[in-house]
N, CA, C and O atoms as a Tripos MOL2 file, in Angstrom:
@<TRIPOS>MOLECULE
protein
  200   199    50     0     0
PROTEIN
NO_CHARGES

@<TRIPOS>ATOM
      1 N           0.8440   -1.1870    0.0000 N.3       1 MET1
      2 CA          0.0000    0.0000    0.0000 C.3       1 MET1
      3 C           0.8830    1.2420    0.0000 C.2       1 MET1
      4 O           1.9430    1.2870    0.6250 O.2       1 MET1
      5 N           0.4200    2.2070   -0.6990 N.am      2 THR2
      6 CA          1.1350    3.4810   -0.7020 C.3       2 THR2
      7 C           0.7170    4.2820    0.5280 C.2       2 THR2
      8 O          -0.3140    3.9950    1.1360 O.2       2 THR2
      9 N           1.5100    5.2810    0.8930 N.am      3 PRO3
     10 CA          1.1020    6.1310    2.0170 C.3       3 PRO3
     11 C          -0.2720    6.7700    1.8010 C.2       3 PRO3
     12 O          -1.0430    6.9140    2.7500 O.2       3 PRO3
     13 N          -0.5780    7.1490    0.5730 N.am      4 ALA4
     14 CA         -1.8850    7.7550    0.2890 C.3       4 ALA4
     15 C          -3.0040    6.7400    0.4920 C.2       4 ALA4
     16 O          -4.0670    7.0940    1.0010 O.2       4 ALA4
     17 N          -2.7860    5.4860    0.1050 N.am      5 GLU5
     18 CA         -3.7860    4.4460    0.3010 C.3       5 GLU5
     19 C          -4.0080    4.1680    1.7850 C.2       5 GLU5
     20 O          -5.1380    3.9590    2.2280 O.2       5 GLU5
     21 N          -2.9260    4.1690    2.5380 N.am      6 ILE6
     22 CA         -3.0320    3.9560    3.9840 C.3       6 ILE6
     23 C          -3.8130    5.1030    4.6200 C.2       6 ILE6
     24 O          -4.6860    4.8800    5.4580 O.2       6 ILE6
     25 N          -3.4990    6.3040    4.2250 N.am      7 GLU7
     26 CA         -4.1960    7.4780    4.7560 C.3       7 GLU7
     27 C          -5.6890    7.4040    4.4330 C.2       7 GLU7
     28 O          -6.5240    7.6820    5.2930 O.2       7 GLU7
     29 N          -6.0190    7.0370    3.2210 N.am      8 ARG8
     30 CA         -7.4170    6.9240    2.8040 C.3       8 ARG8
     31 C          -8.1350    5.8350    3.6190 C.2       8 ARG8
     32 O          -9.2730    6.0230    4.0490 O.2       8 ARG8
     33 N          -7.4540    4.6940    3.8240 N.am      9 TRP9
     34 CA         -8.0030    3.6060    4.6340 C.3       9 TRP9
     35 C          -8.2710    4.0730    6.0650 C.2       9 TRP9
     36 O          -9.3260    3.7910    6.6340 O.2       9 TRP9
     37 N          -7.3100    4.7850    6.6340 N.am     10 LEU10
     38 CA         -7.4800    5.2940    7.9940 C.3      10 LEU10
     39 C          -8.6730    6.2410    8.0810 C.2      10 LEU10
     40 O          -9.4770    6.1570    9.0090 O.2      10 LEU10
     41 N          -8.7780    7.1310    7.1170 N.am     11 GLU11
     42 CA         -9.8620    8.1140    7.1420 C.3      11 GLU11
     43 C         -11.2240    7.4970    6.8170 C.2      11 GLU11
     44 O         -12.2290    7.8480    7.4370 O.2      11 GLU11
     45 N         -11.2590    6.5840    5.8520 N.am     12 ASP12
     46 CA        -12.5370    6.0450    5.3720 C.3      12 ASP12
     47 C         -13.0640    4.8760    6.1970 C.2      12 ASP12
     48 O         -14.2770    4.6860    6.2900 O.2      12 ASP12
     49 N         -12.1760    4.0970    6.7920 N.am     13 GLU13
     50 CA        -12.6280    2.8970    7.4960 C.3      13 GLU13
     51 C         -12.3050    2.9040    8.9840 C.2      13 GLU13
     52 O         -13.1770    2.6470    9.8140 O.2      13 GLU13
     53 N         -11.0770    3.1910    9.3170 N.am     14 ILE14
     54 CA        -10.6670    3.1030   10.7160 C.3      14 ILE14
     55 C         -11.2630    4.2370   11.5440 C.2      14 ILE14
     56 O         -11.7630    3.9980   12.6440 O.2      14 ILE14
     57 N         -11.2180    5.4460   11.0410 N.am     15 GLY15
     58 CA        -11.7810    6.5860   11.7710 C.3      15 GLY15
     59 C         -13.2490    6.4040   12.0980 C.2      15 GLY15
     60 O         -13.6410    6.5450   13.2560 O.2      15 GLY15
     61 N         -14.0830    6.0880   11.0910 N.am     16 PRO16
     62 CA        -15.4990    5.8770   11.3890 C.3      16 PRO16
     63 C         -15.7450    4.7010   12.3460 C.2      16 PRO16
     64 O         -16.6440    4.7690   13.1840 O.2      16 PRO16
     65 N         -14.9680    3.6410   12.2310 N.am     17 ALA17
     66 CA        -15.1250    2.5020   13.1430 C.3      17 ALA17
     67 C         -14.7910    2.9260   14.5700 C.2      17 ALA17
     68 O         -15.4870    2.5570   15.5160 O.2      17 ALA17
     69 N         -13.7240    3.7010   14.7150 N.am     18 PHE18
     70 CA        -13.3500    4.2020   16.0400 C.3      18 PHE18
     71 C         -14.4460    5.0950   16.6070 C.2      18 PHE18
     72 O         -14.8220    4.9690   17.7720 O.2      18 PHE18
     73 N         -14.9540    5.9960   15.7760 N.am     19 ASP19
     74 CA        -16.0190    6.8940   16.2290 C.3      19 ASP19
     75 C         -17.2570    6.1130   16.6580 C.2      19 ASP19
     76 O         -17.8900    6.4530   17.6570 O.2      19 ASP19
     77 N         -17.6050    5.0710   15.9080 N.am     20 ALA20
     78 CA        -18.7680    4.2470   16.2590 C.3      20 ALA20
     79 C         -18.5520    3.5450   17.6000 C.2      20 ALA20
     80 O         -19.4770    3.4310   18.4040 O.2      20 ALA20
     81 N         -17.3310    3.0780   17.8320 N.am     21 MET21
     82 CA        -17.0290    2.4170   19.1030 C.3      21 MET21
     83 C         -17.0940    3.4070   20.2620 C.2      21 MET21
     84 O         -17.5610    3.0680   21.3500 O.2      21 MET21
     85 N         -16.6330    4.6060   20.0300 N.am     22 GLN22
     86 CA        -16.6980    5.6280   21.0730 C.3      22 GLN22
     87 C         -18.1600    5.9600   21.3940 C.2      22 GLN22
     88 O         -18.5170    6.1620   22.5550 O.2      22 GLN22
     89 N         -18.9920    6.0140   20.3640 N.am     23 ALA23
     90 CA        -20.3970    6.3720   20.5560 C.3      23 ALA23
     91 C         -21.1810    5.2500   21.2190 C.2      23 ALA23
     92 O         -22.1200    5.5040   21.9730 O.2      23 ALA23
     93 N         -20.7900    3.9860   20.9330 N.am     24 ASP24
     94 CA        -21.5220    2.8400   21.4860 C.3      24 ASP24
     95 C         -20.5290    1.7440   21.8630 C.2      24 ASP24
     96 O         -20.2890    0.8310   21.0720 O.2      24 ASP24
     97 N         -19.9500    1.8240   23.0630 N.am     25 PRO25
     98 CA        -18.9400    0.8480   23.4900 C.3      25 PRO25
     99 C         -19.4530   -0.5910   23.5550 C.2      25 PRO25
    100 O         -18.6470   -1.5200   23.6110 O.2      25 PRO25
    101 N         -20.7530   -0.7960   23.5500 N.am     26 THR26
    102 CA        -21.2680   -2.1650   23.5950 C.3      26 THR26
    103 C         -20.9820   -2.9190   22.2940 C.2      26 THR26
    104 O         -21.1520   -4.1370   22.2400 O.2      26 THR26
    105 N         -20.5510   -2.2100   21.2430 N.am     27 ARG27
    106 CA        -20.2020   -2.8470   19.9630 C.3      27 ARG27
    107 C         -18.8690   -3.5880   20.0600 C.2      27 ARG27
    108 O         -18.5590   -4.4120   19.1990 O.2      27 ARG27
    109 N         -18.0980   -3.3130   21.0720 N.am     28 ALA28
    110 CA        -16.7430   -3.8740   21.2030 C.3      28 ALA28
    111 C         -16.7890   -5.3500   21.5850 C.2      28 ALA28
    112 O         -17.7410   -5.8270   22.2030 O.2      28 ALA28
    113 N         -15.7190   -6.0620   21.1920 N.am     29 ILE29
    114 CA        -15.5040   -7.4180   21.6730 C.3      29 ILE29
    115 C         -14.1590   -7.4280   22.3800 C.2      29 ILE29
    116 O         -13.3060   -6.5760   22.1310 O.2      29 ILE29
    117 N         -13.9810   -8.3920   23.2570 N.am     30 SER30
    118 CA        -12.7240   -8.4540   23.9990 C.3      30 SER30
    119 C         -11.5920   -8.9340   23.0930 C.2      30 SER30
    120 O         -11.8290   -9.5290   22.0410 O.2      30 SER30
    121 N         -10.3830   -8.6700   23.5130 N.am     31 VAL31
    122 CA         -9.2140   -9.1440   22.7770 C.3      31 VAL31
    123 C          -9.2230  -10.6650   22.7020 C.2      31 VAL31
    124 O          -8.8950  -11.2410   21.6640 O.2      31 VAL31
    125 N          -9.5970  -11.3120   23.7950 N.am     32 ASP32
    126 CA         -9.6510  -12.7740   23.8040 C.3      32 ASP32
    127 C         -10.6530  -13.2890   22.7740 C.2      32 ASP32
    128 O         -10.3690  -14.2490   22.0570 O.2      32 ASP32
    129 N         -11.8290  -12.6520   22.6970 N.am     33 ASP33
    130 CA        -12.8200  -13.0590   21.6990 C.3      33 ASP33
    131 C         -12.3060  -12.8290   20.2790 C.2      33 ASP33
    132 O         -12.5150  -13.6610   19.3960 O.2      33 ASP33
    133 N         -11.6390  -11.7110   20.0650 N.am     34 ALA34
    134 CA        -11.0980  -11.4250   18.7370 C.3      34 ALA34
    135 C         -10.0820  -12.4890   18.3320 C.2      34 ALA34
    136 O         -10.1170  -12.9770   17.2020 O.2      34 ALA34
    137 N          -9.1860  -12.8520   19.2330 N.am     35 PHE35
    138 CA         -8.1940  -13.8730   18.9090 C.3      35 PHE35
    139 C          -8.8370  -15.2500   18.7330 C.2      35 PHE35
    140 O          -8.4020  -16.0300   17.8860 O.2      35 PHE35
    141 N          -9.8600  -15.5510   19.5170 N.am     36 ASP36
    142 CA        -10.5770  -16.8140   19.3410 C.3      36 ASP36
    143 C         -11.1910  -16.8860   17.9470 C.2      36 ASP36
    144 O         -11.1370  -17.9270   17.2920 O.2      36 ASP36
    145 N         -11.7730  -15.7760   17.4960 N.am     37 ARG37
    146 CA        -12.3640  -15.7430   16.1510 C.3      37 ARG37
    147 C         -11.2900  -15.8990   15.0760 C.2      37 ARG37
    148 O         -11.4880  -16.6150   14.0950 O.2      37 ARG37
    149 N         -10.1600  -15.2320   15.2620 N.am     38 LEU38
    150 CA         -9.0650  -15.3520   14.2950 C.3      38 LEU38
    151 C          -8.5080  -16.7700   14.2550 C.2      38 LEU38
    152 O          -8.2200  -17.2990   13.1810 O.2      38 LEU38
    153 N          -8.3580  -17.3810   15.4220 N.am     39 ARG39
    154 CA         -7.8660  -18.7620   15.4660 C.3      39 ARG39
    155 C          -8.8280  -19.7050   14.7550 C.2      39 ARG39
    156 O          -8.3940  -20.5880   14.0150 O.2      39 ARG39
    157 N         -10.1200  -19.5280   14.9700 N.am     40 ALA40
    158 CA        -11.1160  -20.3750   14.3160 C.3      40 ALA40
    159 C         -11.0950  -20.1650   12.8060 C.2      40 ALA40
    160 O         -11.1780  -21.1280   12.0430 O.2      40 ALA40
    161 N         -10.9860  -18.9230   12.3750 N.am     41 LEU41
    162 CA        -10.9090  -18.6310   10.9430 C.3      41 LEU41
    163 C          -9.6580  -19.2510   10.3320 C.2      41 LEU41
    164 O          -9.7170  -19.8360    9.2500 O.2      41 LEU41
    165 N          -8.5490  -19.1280   11.0080 N.am     42 HIS42
    166 CA         -7.2900  -19.7010   10.5320 C.3      42 HIS42
    167 C          -7.4050  -21.2210   10.4360 C.2      42 HIS42
    168 O          -6.9830  -21.8100    9.4410 O.2      42 HIS42
    169 N          -7.9650  -21.8530   11.4480 N.am     43 ALA43
    170 CA         -8.1150  -23.3050   11.4390 C.3      43 ALA43
    171 C          -9.0130  -23.7490   10.2760 C.2      43 ALA43
    172 O          -8.7390  -24.7630    9.6330 O.2      43 ALA43
    173 N         -10.0730  -22.9970   10.0110 N.am     44 ALA44
    174 CA        -10.9590  -23.3330    8.9050 C.3      44 ALA44
    175 C         -10.2460  -23.1870    7.5620 C.2      44 ALA44
    176 O         -10.4270  -24.0090    6.6640 O.2      44 ALA44
    177 N          -9.4390  -22.1420    7.4320 N.am     45 CYS45
    178 CA         -8.6780  -21.9470    6.1850 C.3      45 CYS45
    179 C          -7.6430  -23.0410    5.9920 C.2      45 CYS45
    180 O          -7.4630  -23.5330    4.8780 O.2      45 CYS45
    181 N          -6.9720  -23.4230    7.0470 N.am     46 VAL46
    182 CA         -5.9750  -24.4940    6.9620 C.3      46 VAL46
    183 C          -6.6620  -25.8030    6.5870 C.2      46 VAL46
    184 O          -6.1650  -26.5480    5.7420 O.2      46 VAL46
    185 N          -7.7980  -26.0830    7.2100 N.am     47 ALA47
    186 CA         -8.5390  -27.3060    6.9140 C.3      47 ALA47
    187 C          -9.0220  -27.3400    5.4790 C.2      47 ALA47
    188 O          -9.1120  -28.4090    4.8750 O.2      47 ALA47
    189 N          -9.3340  -26.1740    4.9270 N.am     48 ALA48
    190 CA         -9.8130  -26.0910    3.5500 C.3      48 ALA48
    191 C          -8.6660  -26.0230    2.5440 C.2      48 ALA48
    192 O          -8.8900  -26.0030    1.3340 O.2      48 ALA48
    193 N          -7.4460  -25.9870    3.0510 N.am     49 GLY49
    194 CA         -6.2800  -25.9460    2.1660 C.3      49 GLY49
    195 C          -6.0060  -24.5790    1.5550 C.2      49 GLY49
    196 O          -5.4090  -24.4730    0.4840 O.2      49 GLY49
    197 N          -6.4430  -23.5510    2.2390 N.am     50 ARG50
    198 CA         -6.1980  -22.1970    1.7250 C.3      50 ARG50
    199 C          -5.0470  -21.5510    2.3940 C.2      50 ARG50
    200 O          -4.7100  -20.4100    2.0760 O.2      50 ARG50
@<TRIPOS>BOND
     1     1     2 1
     2     2     3 1
     3     3     4 2
     4     3     5 am
     5     5     6 1
     6     6     7 1
     7     7     8 2
     8     7     9 am
     9     9    10 1
    10    10    11 1
    11    11    12 2
    12    11    13 am
    13    13    14 1
    14    14    15 1
    15    15    16 2
    16    15    17 am
    17    17    18 1
    18    18    19 1
    19    19    20 2
    20    19    21 am
    21    21    22 1
    22    22    23 1
    23    23    24 2
    24    23    25 am
    25    25    26 1
    26    26    27 1
    27    27    28 2
    28    27    29 am
    29    29    30 1
    30    30    31 1
    31    31    32 2
    32    31    33 am
    33    33    34 1
    34    34    35 1
    35    35    36 2
    36    35    37 am
    37    37    38 1
    38    38    39 1
    39    39    40 2
    40    39    41 am
    41    41    42 1
    42    42    43 1
    43    43    44 2
    44    43    45 am
    45    45    46 1
    46    46    47 1
    47    47    48 2
    48    47    49 am
    49    49    50 1
    50    50    51 1
    51    51    52 2
    52    51    53 am
    53    53    54 1
    54    54    55 1
    55    55    56 2
    56    55    57 am
    57    57    58 1
    58    58    59 1
    59    59    60 2
    60    59    61 am
    61    61    62 1
    62    62    63 1
    63    63    64 2
    64    63    65 am
    65    65    66 1
    66    66    67 1
    67    67    68 2
    68    67    69 am
    69    69    70 1
    70    70    71 1
    71    71    72 2
    72    71    73 am
    73    73    74 1
    74    74    75 1
    75    75    76 2
    76    75    77 am
    77    77    78 1
    78    78    79 1
    79    79    80 2
    80    79    81 am
    81    81    82 1
    82    82    83 1
    83    83    84 2
    84    83    85 am
    85    85    86 1
    86    86    87 1
    87    87    88 2
    88    87    89 am
    89    89    90 1
    90    90    91 1
    91    91    92 2
    92    91    93 am
    93    93    94 1
    94    94    95 1
    95    95    96 2
    96    95    97 am
    97    97    98 1
    98    98    99 1
    99    99   100 2
   100    99   101 am
   101   101   102 1
   102   102   103 1
   103   103   104 2
   104   103   105 am
   105   105   106 1
   106   106   107 1
   107   107   108 2
   108   107   109 am
   109   109   110 1
   110   110   111 1
   111   111   112 2
   112   111   113 am
   113   113   114 1
   114   114   115 1
   115   115   116 2
   116   115   117 am
   117   117   118 1
   118   118   119 1
   119   119   120 2
   120   119   121 am
   121   121   122 1
   122   122   123 1
   123   123   124 2
   124   123   125 am
   125   125   126 1
   126   126   127 1
   127   127   128 2
   128   127   129 am
   129   129   130 1
   130   130   131 1
   131   131   132 2
   132   131   133 am
   133   133   134 1
   134   134   135 1
   135   135   136 2
   136   135   137 am
   137   137   138 1
   138   138   139 1
   139   139   140 2
   140   139   141 am
   141   141   142 1
   142   142   143 1
   143   143   144 2
   144   143   145 am
   145   145   146 1
   146   146   147 1
   147   147   148 2
   148   147   149 am
   149   149   150 1
   150   150   151 1
   151   151   152 2
   152   151   153 am
   153   153   154 1
   154   154   155 1
   155   155   156 2
   156   155   157 am
   157   157   158 1
   158   158   159 1
   159   159   160 2
   160   159   161 am
   161   161   162 1
   162   162   163 1
   163   163   164 2
   164   163   165 am
   165   165   166 1
   166   166   167 1
   167   167   168 2
   168   167   169 am
   169   169   170 1
   170   170   171 1
   171   171   172 2
   172   171   173 am
   173   173   174 1
   174   174   175 1
   175   175   176 2
   176   175   177 am
   177   177   178 1
   178   178   179 1
   179   179   180 2
   180   179   181 am
   181   181   182 1
   182   182   183 1
   183   183   184 2
   184   183   185 am
   185   185   186 1
   186   186   187 1
   187   187   188 2
   188   187   189 am
   189   189   190 1
   190   190   191 1
   191   191   192 2
   192   191   193 am
   193   193   194 1
   194   194   195 1
   195   195   196 2
   196   195   197 am
   197   197   198 1
   198   198   199 1
   199   199   200 2
@<TRIPOS>SUBSTRUCTURE
     1 MET1         2 RESIDUE 1 A MET
     2 THR2         6 RESIDUE 1 A THR
     3 PRO3        10 RESIDUE 1 A PRO
     4 ALA4        14 RESIDUE 1 A ALA
     5 GLU5        18 RESIDUE 1 A GLU
     6 ILE6        22 RESIDUE 1 A ILE
     7 GLU7        26 RESIDUE 1 A GLU
     8 ARG8        30 RESIDUE 1 A ARG
     9 TRP9        34 RESIDUE 1 A TRP
    10 LEU10       38 RESIDUE 1 A LEU
    11 GLU11       42 RESIDUE 1 A GLU
    12 ASP12       46 RESIDUE 1 A ASP
    13 GLU13       50 RESIDUE 1 A GLU
    14 ILE14       54 RESIDUE 1 A ILE
    15 GLY15       58 RESIDUE 1 A GLY
    16 PRO16       62 RESIDUE 1 A PRO
    17 ALA17       66 RESIDUE 1 A ALA
    18 PHE18       70 RESIDUE 1 A PHE
    19 ASP19       74 RESIDUE 1 A ASP
    20 ALA20       78 RESIDUE 1 A ALA
    21 MET21       82 RESIDUE 1 A MET
    22 GLN22       86 RESIDUE 1 A GLN
    23 ALA23       90 RESIDUE 1 A ALA
    24 ASP24       94 RESIDUE 1 A ASP
    25 PRO25       98 RESIDUE 1 A PRO
    26 THR26      102 RESIDUE 1 A THR
    27 ARG27      106 RESIDUE 1 A ARG
    28 ALA28      110 RESIDUE 1 A ALA
    29 ILE29      114 RESIDUE 1 A ILE
    30 SER30      118 RESIDUE 1 A SER
    31 VAL31      122 RESIDUE 1 A VAL
    32 ASP32      126 RESIDUE 1 A ASP
    33 ASP33      130 RESIDUE 1 A ASP
    34 ALA34      134 RESIDUE 1 A ALA
    35 PHE35      138 RESIDUE 1 A PHE
    36 ASP36      142 RESIDUE 1 A ASP
    37 ARG37      146 RESIDUE 1 A ARG
    38 LEU38      150 RESIDUE 1 A LEU
    39 ARG39      154 RESIDUE 1 A ARG
    40 ALA40      158 RESIDUE 1 A ALA
    41 LEU41      162 RESIDUE 1 A LEU
    42 HIS42      166 RESIDUE 1 A HIS
    43 ALA43      170 RESIDUE 1 A ALA
    44 ALA44      174 RESIDUE 1 A ALA
    45 CYS45      178 RESIDUE 1 A CYS
    46 VAL46      182 RESIDUE 1 A VAL
    47 ALA47      186 RESIDUE 1 A ALA
    48 ALA48      190 RESIDUE 1 A ALA
    49 GLY49      194 RESIDUE 1 A GLY
    50 ARG50      198 RESIDUE 1 A ARG
């Protein structure tokens, strides 16, 4: 990614996501839950040969 693409990503996706979390903290998941989801996704991809 170019610096301009990163900047656009931060402004278009990360900023609004952060603002939404600030406005409604109940949207958040714990770090443990996030890693559990990533581990499950990774295991499914490995099992599927991807």
